[in-house]
C-alpha positions as CSV (number, residue, x, y, z in Angstrom):
1,M,-25.7,46.3,-111.8
2,T,-28.0,48.9,-110.1
3,E,-26.6,48.6,-106.7
4,N,-23.3,49.8,-107.7
5,H,-24.7,53.3,-108.4
6,P,-24.7,55.9,-105.8
7,D,-28.1,58.0,-105.4
8,L,-28.0,60.5,-108.1
9,P,-30.1,63.7,-108.5
10,A,-33.7,63.4,-110.9
11,D,-32.4,64.5,-114.3
12,D,-34.6,67.8,-113.9
13,D,-33.6,68.5,-110.6
14,P,-30.1,70.3,-110.0
15,T,-30.7,71.0,-106.5
16,N,-30.9,67.6,-105.2
17,L,-26.7,67.3,-104.6
18,T,-26.7,68.4,-101.0
19,R,-24.0,67.5,-99.0
20,R,-23.7,64.0,-97.3
21,N,-22.7,64.0,-93.8
22,V,-19.5,61.9,-95.0
23,L,-17.6,62.8,-92.2
24,A,-20.0,61.7,-89.4
25,L,-20.3,58.4,-91.2
26,A,-16.6,57.7,-91.5
27,G,-16.2,58.7,-87.7
28,G,-14.3,61.9,-89.3
29,A,-13.6,63.6,-86.1
30,A,-10.0,64.4,-87.2
31,V,-11.3,65.7,-90.7
32,A,-13.7,68.0,-89.4
33,A,-11.4,69.6,-86.7
34,G,-8.0,69.7,-89.2
35,I,-5.1,71.1,-88.7
36,V,-4.4,74.3,-90.6
37,A,-1.3,76.6,-90.4
38,G,0.1,79.3,-92.5
39,T,-0.3,83.1,-93.2
40,A,-4.0,83.2,-93.7
41,A,-6.7,80.5,-92.4
42,P,-9.2,79.3,-94.5
43,A,-12.3,81.4,-95.4
44,A,-14.8,80.9,-92.4
45,A,-17.4,78.4,-93.8
46,S,-21.3,79.4,-94.4
47,P,-23.8,77.3,-93.3
48,A,-24.9,74.5,-95.9
49,H,-28.3,75.4,-95.9
50,G,-28.4,79.4,-96.3
51,P,-26.3,82.3,-96.3
52,D,-24.9,84.6,-93.8
53,P,-26.7,87.8,-94.2
54,A,-25.1,90.8,-94.4
55,G,-27.3,92.7,-92.5
56,D,-28.4,96.4,-93.6
57,V,-24.7,96.7,-95.3
58,P,-25.5,97.6,-99.1
59,P,-23.4,95.3,-101.4
60,R,-20.3,96.9,-102.6
61,L,-17.5,96.1,-105.2
62,G,-14.4,94.2,-103.9
63,G,-15.3,90.7,-103.1
64,R,-12.6,87.7,-103.9
65,P,-12.2,86.2,-107.0
66,L,-14.6,83.1,-107.4
67,L,-12.7,79.8,-107.4
68,C,-13.2,79.6,-111.0
69,E,-14.8,81.3,-113.7
70,P,-18.2,80.2,-114.8
71,Y,-18.2,77.6,-117.3
72,L,-21.1,76.2,-119.3
73,L,-22.6,72.6,-119.4
74,D,-25.1,70.3,-121.5
75,P,-26.7,72.9,-124.0
76,Q,-30.2,72.0,-124.9
77,A,-32.4,73.2,-127.8
78,D,-33.2,76.4,-125.9
79,S,-30.8,76.4,-122.9
80,V,-27.9,75.9,-121.2
81,H,-26.4,75.3,-117.6
82,V,-23.9,78.1,-116.3
83,V,-21.9,76.7,-113.3
84,W,-19.3,78.5,-110.7
85,H,-17.8,77.8,-107.6
86,T,-17.0,79.9,-104.2
87,E,-15.7,79.1,-100.7
88,E,-18.9,80.3,-99.0
89,Y,-22.7,80.1,-99.8
90,G,-23.0,84.0,-100.0
91,I,-25.9,86.3,-100.2
92,T,-26.4,86.5,-103.7
93,Q,-25.1,84.3,-106.7
94,V,-27.1,85.2,-109.9
95,V,-26.6,85.0,-113.8
96,L,-27.3,88.3,-115.7
97,V,-28.0,87.5,-119.3
98,G,-29.0,89.5,-122.3
99,P,-27.6,91.4,-125.1
100,A,-27.1,94.4,-122.9
101,V,-25.3,92.7,-120.4
102,A,-21.8,93.2,-122.2
103,A,-22.3,96.9,-122.1
104,L,-22.8,97.1,-118.3
105,D,-19.9,98.1,-116.1
106,D,-19.3,96.4,-112.7
107,T,-21.4,99.0,-110.8
108,A,-24.3,98.4,-113.1
109,A,-24.0,94.8,-113.1
110,L,-24.1,94.7,-109.2
111,A,-27.1,97.2,-109.2
112,A,-28.7,94.7,-111.7
113,A,-28.1,91.5,-109.6
114,T,-29.0,92.8,-106.3
115,G,-31.9,95.3,-107.2
116,R,-35.6,94.9,-106.8
117,R,-36.0,94.3,-110.5
118,A,-35.2,90.8,-111.9
119,A,-35.1,92.3,-115.3
120,G,-34.2,95.6,-117.5
121,P,-33.8,96.7,-120.8
122,G,-31.6,94.2,-122.7
123,W,-31.0,92.0,-119.6
124,R,-32.8,89.6,-117.0
125,R,-31.4,88.3,-113.7
126,L,-31.5,84.3,-113.1
127,T,-30.6,82.9,-109.2
128,A,-28.5,80.1,-108.6
129,D,-29.2,76.8,-107.1
130,T,-26.5,76.4,-104.6
131,A,-25.1,73.0,-102.8
132,R,-21.9,72.6,-100.9
133,L,-19.6,69.6,-102.6
134,S,-19.5,66.7,-99.9
135,R,-16.1,65.4,-100.3
136,T,-13.6,68.1,-101.1
137,R,-10.4,68.4,-99.0
138,E,-6.9,69.5,-98.6
139,D,-4.0,67.7,-97.0
140,A,-0.5,68.3,-96.7
141,G,0.2,67.7,-100.1
142,S,-2.0,70.5,-101.2
143,A,-0.7,73.9,-102.6
144,V,-3.5,76.4,-101.7
145,P,-2.5,80.0,-101.7
146,G,-1.5,81.5,-98.1
147,R,-2.5,78.1,-96.4
148,T,-0.4,75.1,-95.2
149,Y,-2.1,72.1,-94.2
150,T,-0.6,69.3,-91.9
151,A,-3.4,67.2,-91.8
152,V,-6.6,65.7,-94.1
153,V,-9.2,68.9,-94.0
154,D,-12.6,69.2,-95.1
155,R,-12.4,72.5,-97.4
156,P,-16.3,74.0,-98.0
157,V,-16.6,74.5,-102.0
158,Y,-19.9,75.5,-103.0
159,R,-21.4,74.9,-106.5
160,H,-23.7,77.5,-107.8
161,L,-25.9,76.1,-110.9
162,V,-28.3,78.2,-113.3
163,R,-30.0,76.8,-116.3
164,V,-30.4,79.6,-118.4
165,T,-33.5,79.1,-120.7
166,G,-35.0,81.1,-123.6
167,L,-32.4,81.1,-125.8
168,R,-32.7,80.8,-129.6
169,A,-30.7,78.5,-131.8
170,G,-27.8,79.8,-133.8
171,E,-27.5,83.2,-131.3
172,R,-24.7,83.6,-128.7
173,T,-25.8,85.7,-125.8
174,P,-23.7,87.6,-123.2
175,Y,-23.7,86.8,-119.5
176,R,-22.1,87.5,-116.4
177,V,-22.0,86.1,-113.1
178,V,-22.3,88.3,-109.9
179,A,-21.6,86.9,-106.6
180,V,-22.0,88.7,-103.3
181,D,-20.3,87.0,-100.0
182,H,-22.1,87.1,-96.5
183,L,-20.0,90.6,-95.8
184,G,-21.7,92.2,-99.0
185,R,-18.5,92.2,-100.9
186,A,-19.3,91.4,-104.7
187,T,-17.4,89.9,-107.3
188,V,-18.5,90.8,-111.1
189,T,-16.9,88.5,-113.9
190,A,-16.1,89.8,-117.3
191,A,-18.8,89.2,-119.8
192,Y,-18.8,85.8,-121.8
193,S,-21.1,84.2,-124.2
194,L,-23.5,81.3,-124.4
195,A,-25.7,79.6,-126.6
196,P,-28.0,76.6,-126.9
197,A,-27.3,73.5,-128.4
198,V,-26.3,73.5,-132.1
199,P,-29.3,72.5,-134.2
200,R,-29.2,68.9,-135.5
201,R,-27.5,68.2,-138.6
202,K,-25.5,71.7,-138.5
203,P,-21.9,71.5,-138.7
204,V,-19.8,71.8,-135.4
205,K,-16.1,72.5,-134.2
206,L,-15.1,70.4,-131.1
207,L,-11.9,70.3,-129.3
208,L,-10.5,66.8,-128.4
209,T,-8.5,66.6,-125.5
210,S,-7.5,64.5,-122.2
211,D,-5.2,64.0,-119.5
212,H,-4.6,67.7,-118.2
213,Q,-3.6,66.3,-114.7
214,L,-2.0,69.7,-113.8
215,M,1.0,69.0,-116.1
216,G,3.6,71.6,-117.1
217,M,2.7,72.2,-120.8
218,T,-1.2,72.2,-120.4
219,P,-2.0,75.8,-120.0
220,A,0.4,76.3,-123.3
221,N,-1.7,73.8,-125.0
222,L,-4.9,75.5,-124.4
223,E,-3.3,78.7,-125.2
224,K,-2.6,77.3,-128.4
225,V,-6.0,75.9,-129.0
226,A,-7.4,79.4,-128.4
227,E,-4.8,81.1,-130.9
228,T,-5.9,78.3,-133.8
229,A,-9.3,78.0,-133.2
230,G,-10.6,80.8,-130.9
231,V,-12.5,80.4,-127.7
232,R,-16.3,80.0,-129.1
233,L,-16.4,76.3,-129.8
234,D,-19.3,74.0,-129.9
235,G,-17.8,71.6,-127.3
236,V,-14.9,70.7,-125.2
237,L,-14.7,67.1,-125.4
238,V,-11.9,66.0,-122.4
239,A,-11.5,62.1,-122.2
240,G,-10.8,61.6,-118.6
241,D,-8.0,62.4,-116.1
242,L,-8.5,66.1,-115.5
243,V,-6.9,66.2,-112.4
244,N,-4.6,64.0,-110.2
245,I,-6.5,63.9,-107.0
246,P,-10.2,64.3,-107.2
247,D,-11.1,65.2,-104.1
248,R,-8.5,67.7,-103.5
249,A,-10.0,70.9,-104.1
250,S,-7.1,73.1,-105.0
251,E,-6.6,70.5,-108.1
252,W,-9.7,72.1,-109.5
253,F,-9.3,75.4,-108.6
254,D,-6.4,77.6,-107.3
255,S,-3.2,75.3,-106.6
256,T,-0.4,77.4,-106.3
257,N,1.4,75.8,-109.2
258,G,-0.6,77.7,-111.4
259,R,-1.9,74.5,-113.6
260,A,-5.5,73.6,-111.8
261,F,-7.7,72.2,-114.1
262,F,-10.5,75.4,-114.4
263,A,-7.9,78.0,-114.3
264,G,-6.2,76.4,-117.6
265,L,-9.5,76.2,-119.3
266,T,-10.7,80.0,-118.2
267,G,-7.5,81.6,-118.9
268,R,-6.5,82.0,-115.2
269,A,-3.5,79.5,-115.3
270,D,0.1,80.6,-114.7
271,R,3.0,78.5,-116.3
272,T,6.3,79.9,-117.5
273,I,8.4,77.9,-120.2
274,A,11.2,79.3,-122.2
275,G,10.6,82.7,-121.3
276,R,6.9,82.8,-121.9
277,T,4.0,82.9,-119.6
278,Y,1.0,80.9,-120.4
279,R,-2.5,81.5,-119.0
280,G,-4.4,78.9,-120.9
281,A,-7.6,80.5,-122.4
282,P,-11.3,81.2,-121.6
283,L,-12.8,78.3,-123.2
284,I,-15.3,76.7,-121.1
285,Q,-16.7,80.3,-120.3
286,H,-17.9,80.3,-124.2
287,S,-17.7,76.5,-125.1
288,P,-19.8,73.7,-123.2
289,L,-17.7,71.1,-121.3
290,F,-18.3,67.7,-122.1
291,P,-16.2,65.4,-119.8
292,A,-15.5,61.6,-119.1
293,I,-14.3,59.8,-116.2
294,G,-10.8,58.7,-116.1
295,N,-9.0,56.8,-113.4
296,H,-7.6,60.0,-111.9
297,E,-11.5,61.0,-111.4
298,V,-11.9,57.9,-109.0
299,M,-11.2,58.1,-105.4
300,G,-10.1,55.3,-103.2
301,R,-11.4,54.1,-99.8
302,W,-12.2,57.2,-97.3
303,S,-9.7,57.7,-94.3
304,D,-9.4,60.3,-91.8
305,T,-5.8,60.1,-91.3
306,D,-4.2,59.0,-94.5
307,G,-3.2,61.5,-96.9
308,L,-5.3,62.0,-100.1
309,N,-2.8,60.4,-102.4
310,A,-2.9,57.5,-100.4
311,Q,-6.6,57.6,-100.5
312,F,-6.5,58.0,-104.3
313,N,-4.3,54.7,-104.7
314,D,-6.4,52.6,-102.2
315,P,-9.5,51.7,-104.2
316,Q,-10.7,47.9,-103.9
317,P,-13.4,46.4,-106.0
318,I,-17.0,47.1,-105.2
319,E,-17.5,43.3,-105.0
320,V,-15.0,42.6,-102.4
321,A,-16.5,45.7,-100.1
322,R,-19.9,43.8,-100.4
323,R,-18.6,41.0,-98.9
324,R,-17.4,42.8,-95.8
325,W,-20.5,44.5,-95.8
326,L,-22.5,41.2,-95.7
327,Q,-20.2,39.8,-93.1
328,T,-20.1,42.9,-90.7
329,R,-23.5,44.7,-91.5
330,P,-22.2,47.6,-89.6
331,A,-25.0,49.8,-87.7
332,G,-25.9,53.5,-88.3
333,I,-25.1,53.5,-92.0
334,D,-26.7,52.4,-95.3
335,E,-25.4,49.9,-97.3
336,Q,-24.6,52.0,-100.2
337,T,-22.9,54.9,-98.4
338,W,-20.6,52.2,-96.6
339,L,-19.6,50.8,-100.2
340,R,-18.8,54.2,-101.4
341,L,-16.5,54.8,-98.7
342,N,-14.8,51.6,-98.5
343,S,-14.5,50.5,-102.4
344,W,-13.8,53.4,-104.6
345,D,-15.9,56.9,-105.0
346,V,-16.7,59.4,-108.0
347,T,-18.7,62.1,-105.9
348,T,-16.6,64.9,-106.6
349,Y,-16.7,64.5,-110.4
350,E,-20.4,64.1,-110.3
351,E,-21.1,67.0,-108.2
352,L,-18.6,69.1,-110.5
353,F,-20.4,68.0,-113.7
354,P,-24.0,67.0,-112.9
355,Y,-24.7,67.5,-116.3
356,P,-24.7,65.6,-119.4
357,R,-26.4,62.7,-117.5
358,S,-28.5,59.8,-118.8
359,A,-31.5,57.9,-116.8
360,D,-29.5,54.8,-116.7
361,G,-25.8,55.9,-116.1
362,G,-26.3,59.6,-114.5
363,P,-23.1,61.7,-115.1
364,R,-21.2,58.5,-115.4
365,W,-22.4,57.4,-119.1
366,W,-24.6,59.5,-121.3
367,S,-25.2,60.6,-124.9
368,R,-26.0,64.1,-126.7
369,T,-26.4,65.1,-130.2
370,I,-24.1,68.1,-131.0
371,G,-25.2,69.5,-134.1
372,D,-24.2,66.5,-136.8
373,V,-22.4,64.6,-134.2
374,H,-23.7,62.3,-132.1
375,L,-21.5,61.9,-128.9
376,I,-21.5,58.8,-126.7
377,T,-19.4,58.9,-123.2
378,L,-18.9,55.8,-121.2
379,F,-17.1,55.1,-118.0
380,A,-14.4,53.0,-118.9
381,T,-11.4,52.8,-116.8
382,Q,-9.5,51.0,-114.1
383,I,-7.2,52.0,-111.2
384,W,-3.6,52.3,-112.4
385,R,-1.0,49.8,-110.6
386,S,2.7,49.6,-110.9
387,P,4.0,46.6,-112.9
388,A,6.8,46.2,-110.4
389,P,7.0,42.7,-108.7
390,N,6.2,41.9,-105.0
391,T,4.2,45.1,-104.7
392,R,0.7,45.9,-104.4
393,G,0.5,46.1,-108.2
394,K,-0.6,44.9,-111.6
395,F,0.5,41.6,-111.3
396,S,1.0,40.8,-107.6
397,E,0.4,41.7,-103.8
398,A,2.8,43.1,-101.4
399,P,4.6,40.6,-99.5
400,A,3.8,42.3,-96.1
401,D,0.5,42.4,-96.9
402,L,-0.4,38.7,-97.5
403,A,-1.7,38.0,-94.3
404,D,-4.5,40.8,-94.2
405,E,-6.7,40.8,-97.0
406,S,-8.2,44.6,-96.2
407,K,-4.8,45.6,-97.5
408,W,-4.9,44.0,-101.1
409,G,-5.0,46.0,-104.2
410,Y,-6.9,43.3,-106.4
411,G,-4.5,44.3,-109.3
412,Q,-5.8,46.5,-112.1
413,H,-9.3,45.9,-111.5
414,I,-12.3,47.8,-113.5
415,F,-14.1,50.3,-111.9
416,E,-17.6,50.1,-114.0
417,P,-18.3,47.2,-116.1
418,V,-18.4,47.3,-119.8
419,R,-18.1,43.8,-120.4
420,R,-21.0,42.2,-122.6
421,G,-24.3,41.7,-120.6
422,S,-23.3,44.7,-118.2
423,R,-25.5,47.4,-117.4
424,Q,-23.6,50.0,-119.5
425,Y,-23.0,47.4,-122.3
426,R,-26.8,47.3,-122.8
427,W,-27.2,50.8,-122.7
428,L,-24.6,51.3,-125.2
429,E,-26.1,48.9,-127.5
430,R,-29.4,50.5,-127.0
431,E,-27.8,53.9,-127.8
432,L,-25.7,53.1,-130.9
433,A,-29.4,51.6,-132.3
434,S,-31.1,54.7,-131.4
435,S,-32.6,56.9,-134.1
436,A,-30.5,60.1,-132.8
437,A,-27.5,57.8,-133.2
438,R,-28.5,56.7,-136.7
439,Q,-29.5,59.9,-138.3
440,A,-26.4,61.8,-137.0
441,K,-23.5,62.2,-139.7
442,Y,-21.0,61.4,-137.4
443,R,-21.0,59.0,-134.3
444,V,-18.5,59.6,-131.7
445,V,-17.6,57.3,-128.8
446,M,-15.5,59.0,-126.1
447,Y,-13.9,57.0,-123.0
448,H,-10.7,57.1,-120.9
449,H,-8.8,54.0,-121.6
450,P,-7.3,53.1,-124.9
451,G,-8.4,50.2,-127.1
452,H,-5.8,50.7,-129.4
453,G,-2.5,52.4,-128.6
454,L,1.1,52.3,-128.6
455,G,1.2,53.9,-125.2
456,D,2.3,52.1,-121.8
457,N,-1.0,52.1,-120.3
458,S,-2.5,50.1,-123.2
459,A,-1.5,46.8,-121.8
460,P,-2.1,44.8,-120.1
461,P,-5.4,44.0,-121.6
462,F,-8.4,45.8,-120.0
463,T,-10.4,42.8,-118.3
464,D,-11.1,41.7,-114.7
465,P,-8.0,40.3,-113.1
466,V,-7.7,36.7,-113.0
467,Q,-6.6,36.1,-109.5
468,K,-4.2,33.3,-108.3
469,I,-3.5,32.8,-104.5
470,T,-0.9,30.1,-103.4
471,R,-0.8,28.9,-99.8
472,D,1.7,26.9,-97.7
473,P,0.6,23.6,-97.9
474,V,0.9,22.6,-94.3
475,T,-0.3,26.2,-92.3
476,G,-2.8,27.2,-95.0
477,A,-0.9,30.7,-94.9
478,V,-1.2,32.9,-97.9
479,T,2.3,32.8,-99.5
480,A,1.8,34.9,-102.9
481,V,-1.1,36.6,-104.7
482,S,-0.9,37.0,-108.5
483,Y,-3.0,38.4,-111.2
484,T,-3.0,37.9,-114.8
485,Y,-5.1,39.2,-117.7
486,P,-5.9,37.1,-120.6
487,L,-5.7,39.1,-123.9
488,A,-8.7,37.1,-125.5
489,D,-11.0,38.4,-122.6
490,D,-10.1,42.3,-123.3
491,H,-13.6,43.7,-122.7
492,I,-12.8,47.0,-125.1
493,L,-11.5,44.8,-128.2
494,R,-13.5,41.7,-127.5
495,D,-17.1,43.3,-126.4
496,L,-17.2,47.0,-127.2
497,E,-15.3,46.9,-130.8
498,P,-17.7,44.8,-132.5
499,L,-20.4,47.2,-131.4
500,F,-18.5,50.3,-132.8
501,S,-17.9,48.4,-136.1
502,A,-21.8,47.4,-136.2
503,G,-22.9,50.6,-135.3
504,G,-20.9,52.7,-137.6
505,V,-19.1,54.5,-135.1
506,N,-16.8,57.2,-136.8
507,L,-14.3,58.2,-134.1
508,V,-13.5,56.7,-130.7
509,H,-11.6,59.5,-128.8
510,N,-9.7,58.1,-125.4
511,G,-6.7,59.0,-123.5
512,H,-4.6,57.8,-120.6
513,S,-1.3,56.8,-122.2
514,H,0.0,60.7,-122.7
515,L,0.8,60.5,-126.5
516,W,-0.7,61.0,-130.1
517,N,-1.4,58.0,-132.0
518,R,-4.1,56.7,-134.4
519,F,-5.8,53.9,-135.8
520,R,-8.4,52.4,-138.2
521,N,-9.8,49.0,-138.2
522,A,-11.2,47.1,-141.1
523,D,-14.6,48.1,-140.4
524,G,-13.7,51.9,-141.0
525,V,-13.9,53.0,-136.9
526,N,-11.1,55.7,-136.2
527,W,-9.3,55.4,-132.7
528,L,-7.5,58.5,-131.9
529,E,-5.6,59.3,-128.7
530,T,-4.6,62.7,-128.4
531,S,-3.5,63.2,-124.8
532,N,-0.3,64.7,-125.2
533,V,-1.2,67.9,-123.5
534,G,1.8,68.2,-121.0
535,N,4.0,65.1,-120.7
536,S,4.6,61.7,-122.1
537,Y,5.4,58.2,-120.8
538,G,6.5,56.9,-123.8
539,A,5.6,55.2,-127.3
540,Y,6.3,51.4,-127.4
541,D,6.6,50.6,-131.2
542,A,9.3,49.0,-133.5
543,S,10.1,52.5,-134.6
544,S,11.0,53.8,-131.1
545,G,12.5,50.4,-130.1
546,A,11.1,50.5,-126.4
547,S,9.1,48.0,-124.8
548,R,6.9,48.0,-122.0
549,N,7.6,46.7,-118.7
550,L,5.4,43.7,-118.7
551,P,6.2,40.0,-117.6
552,D,6.9,37.8,-120.7
553,S,3.5,36.3,-121.5
554,P,1.4,36.0,-124.9
555,D,-1.3,38.0,-123.2
556,N,1.4,41.2,-122.4
557,I,2.1,42.6,-125.7
558,R,5.4,44.5,-124.7
559,Q,5.8,46.4,-128.0
560,G,2.9,47.5,-130.6
561,D,-0.8,47.9,-130.6
562,P,-2.3,45.2,-128.4
563,G,-5.3,44.9,-130.9
564,G,-3.4,44.2,-133.6
565,L,-3.7,47.5,-135.9
566,T,-1.2,49.3,-137.5
567,P,-0.7,52.9,-136.4
568,I,-1.2,55.4,-139.1
569,V,1.6,57.8,-139.6
570,P,0.6,61.6,-139.7
571,T,-0.8,62.5,-143.3
572,I,0.7,66.1,-143.4
573,A,3.9,66.9,-140.9
574,P,5.2,63.8,-139.0
575,L,7.8,63.9,-136.8
576,T,10.7,61.9,-137.8
577,D,13.3,59.7,-136.0
578,A,17.1,60.2,-136.1
579,A,17.3,58.8,-139.6
580,G,14.4,60.7,-141.0
581,K,12.0,58.0,-141.0
582,P,8.4,59.4,-140.4
583,L,7.1,58.4,-136.7
584,P,3.3,57.2,-136.6
585,Y,3.0,59.0,-133.0
586,V,3.9,62.1,-131.1
587,S,5.4,61.3,-127.5
588,S,7.2,64.2,-126.2
589,N,8.0,66.3,-123.1
590,D,8.6,69.2,-125.3
591,I,6.1,69.1,-127.7
592,T,2.1,69.4,-126.9
593,V,-0.7,68.4,-128.9
594,F,-4.5,69.0,-129.7
595,S,-7.0,68.0,-131.9
596,L,-10.3,70.0,-133.5
597,L,-13.0,67.8,-135.2
598,D,-14.4,69.8,-138.0
599,S,-17.7,68.2,-138.9
600,A,-18.0,70.2,-142.1
601,A,-15.0,69.1,-143.5
602,G,-15.4,65.5,-142.1
603,V,-11.9,65.7,-140.5
604,V,-10.2,65.6,-137.2
605,R,-6.9,67.8,-137.6
606,S,-4.0,67.3,-135.3
607,Y,-1.8,70.4,-134.2
608,R,1.5,70.3,-132.3
609,S,3.4,73.0,-130.7
610,D,7.0,73.2,-129.7
611,T,7.2,74.7,-126.2
612,R,11.1,75.2,-126.6
613,Q,10.3,77.8,-129.4
614,P,7.3,79.7,-128.0
615,D,7.0,82.3,-131.0
616,A,7.1,79.7,-133.4
617,P,3.7,78.7,-135.2
618,V,1.4,76.0,-134.3
619,I,2.1,72.9,-136.9
620,L,-0.9,71.0,-138.7
621,F,0.8,67.5,-138.8
622,D,-2.2,65.2,-139.2
623,E,-5.8,65.0,-140.8
624,L,-8.1,62.2,-140.3
625,P,-10.8,61.8,-142.6
626,L,-14.0,60.7,-140.4
627,T,-15.2,58.5,-143.2
C-alpha cells in the first residue's frame, strides 16, 4: 500500500528532512502563537534555513547543554552516523573525530571546531547537516525546565547529523561534538567513541530492551546494564515504545521528571529509588541504536486545540481518512499530507531516527547485518484501546459518539499491515530468503507487538477489527457499534510465524506488555519479551491466577499464551510464588529486567535487579540458547 507512506528522503540524502509547514496546513494559528508562561521563556528560534550569525564576536565556551548527548545510528562497513539535537540552528555544529580528540581540552576542541583548518594532527572536523523537526510541540502536560505551557505550542528542535566515514573495521575512534549558538556560546561534549559496523561473521553483544516510556525504574535498568556489560556494545535494540507521546519534545530530551528517553540512554537521567540516584548510562554515545516503532511512536489526528495526550489517543485508520478525503477533497493541501494529519503519523520518530532504513520501508522497516547476526525490524503494532464497555475502546464505541462517525475510534486497529500479501509481508518474505539472512549465523526479528506472551497486551488477537453496526429498524440511527477479533485471523500467528519458521529465525524480540517471558515453537523459533524495564501490567497465567479483562469468547484468551505455547521457566534463578514454585515470567514493579545477546556463546542472557535493594548484585536468571 504505497499510498500509505509519507514522502521519505532518499537513502543517500540525510539533508532531505526539512521542516514541513504543518501548522499552516492544519490551520494552526493557535499553535504557532501558543501561550507560554513561567520563570523562563523558550529560547528564541533561529530560522529553519540558516543560522543567526554572531557577528565578529569570537566563539567562547559557556553554551547551554545540548538537548541530548550525541547518539550513533546505522554503522556501515566504514562509517556511522552521529546525531544530536539543539533548540536553535546555531552557527557551528560539528563532530571532531580522530585518535587525538580525547586528549583535547575544551578550549582546544573549540579552536579545532571553529578554526580555518578542517584537520590537524590526529583529528578531523566534519560539519553537520541540520534540519528542524517538523512536529515537536509541548502542552499543559509537558514538564520542561523553567517553563509552563497553557496551550499546545510548537517547540523548535533541530537535528544535526554527520556521517563519519573513513573508519576501519575493528577500531574504535574518539569523537566529540561542538555546538556554537547564534550568540557565539559554545558547548563541547565529553569524548566518546565510535566504530563502523562489526564485520560479517564476527561475534557481537547486543542489548535487548523496550518500553522505556519514562518509567520509574528505566534509569536504574540502564545503569545496571552498564555495570554488567559496559557501554561499548555492538547495538542497542529497542523494540518500541521509547516514550509516551511522540510529538512531545520534552519526553525525548529534558523532562523534569528526569527520565526522558535520551537522558536515560546517555547517562543524564535523574531518578532516586530507595535512597540511590540513578543516571542511566552513556550507552548510545558509544553503541549504535537500532529502534523499532511501537504504538507510542504513533500520533493520532492533528489538532491545534486538543492536548497532545488527546491527539495521541485519536488515530483513525488511513482507509477511513481516505474515504473522507475522497468525499471532500479539500483545497490547498495534497492528499498524502492531509491523510497524515487526519489518520495517524510517525513523522517525529522518522526524523529522530532516519537510519537505518530500507528502500521499501524507509525507517519503518528495514534489515541490517550486525556481525554474525542478521536483524530484521518490522512495523507491527496497533493503537491501544480500553477493554471497558460503552467506551471508545477495543470492543465498542462510546454511546455519545454513535451519531458522529468522525469521533469513532474503530477499535484496536493495526497501523501498518503485516498480513499475508501486504507490502511489508512481501518485503519480509524476500528479506528472509536473501543471502544476507541465509549466510548469517543467527537471524533476529524485532517488532513491538507480542506474538506469544502472557501479558495483558497479548490479547485480543492481532488482526483487523470486525465491525458490527446495529441500527434502529425504524429511524436507521446507529444504536451500537461493536468489534470482534477472530483468533484464527491473527496476522502474527497466522501469517508471520510460518515465515519465521520456514526462514530459520532464531529469535523474535518484542515488547508491549512490560514483563519478561519467553517461548519456543516446534520449529525452534524463540520468542522473547524483555520489556519490564520500569513497571509491569501483570502476567496472565495459571501460575498467577490472573485473567485478562476481556469479554467471554473463544477468540479472547483470558489466561496463558493466545498462541498456545507453554512459557519456559527461567533456566538459572527463576522467581518463585508463595509456595516456592518457579514462575515462568518476571512481572514486577520493583524488579527490573534486561537481556544481552552474546552471539559468541550463542545465548541470550537475562538479568534482574531489585530496586528495593540498590546495593545487591545483578542476578543472571536465564540463558536462552539460540539454536
